[in-house]
Phi, psi and omega in degrees: 000137182279135181293332181291342177292333178292332184267356180287144178289138173260163185292087172078349181265178178284134180249140177297328179297330179293329180271332185292317183295311178298323178295321178294320179295316178298319179295320178296313178299319180300312183281337179267337184244303190286320181294311178297324178295319178295318180296317179296319178296319179295320178295322178295317179297322177295319179296319181294321179290337182266005180294146177223168181299142181079003170287141177263130185235165175238136178261170179290348174269357179091006179282131178248131181202170181255133182289129176249333181208140178245126179247184182299307184243005181213170174227150174256126181239159173249117182260337173227192186300316180229029181256102180264131178233137172256121180237152176287149179297334179290345179273352181279129179250348177166178175275156180293132178295142181286000000 
């Protein structure tokens, strides 16, 4: 059976091909966009929970600093010699590249 026969229009009735294409597009978007994004978010959350004092981090604003104190929802970092910043854990995008 030819696959193109499934996509042919039938005379005025409902065709399975009309439903197949939108479902295929949704499935492609799900596996190409949502699954990798979910995996990346989960990896970031794991990295944030494993942070410890003296780790160097990067924030979403581009600030690079060394962790001096870890609190419930924030961390205190030193970005310069005597510049202490308290940032939310949600602003952390990763560890400083070596």
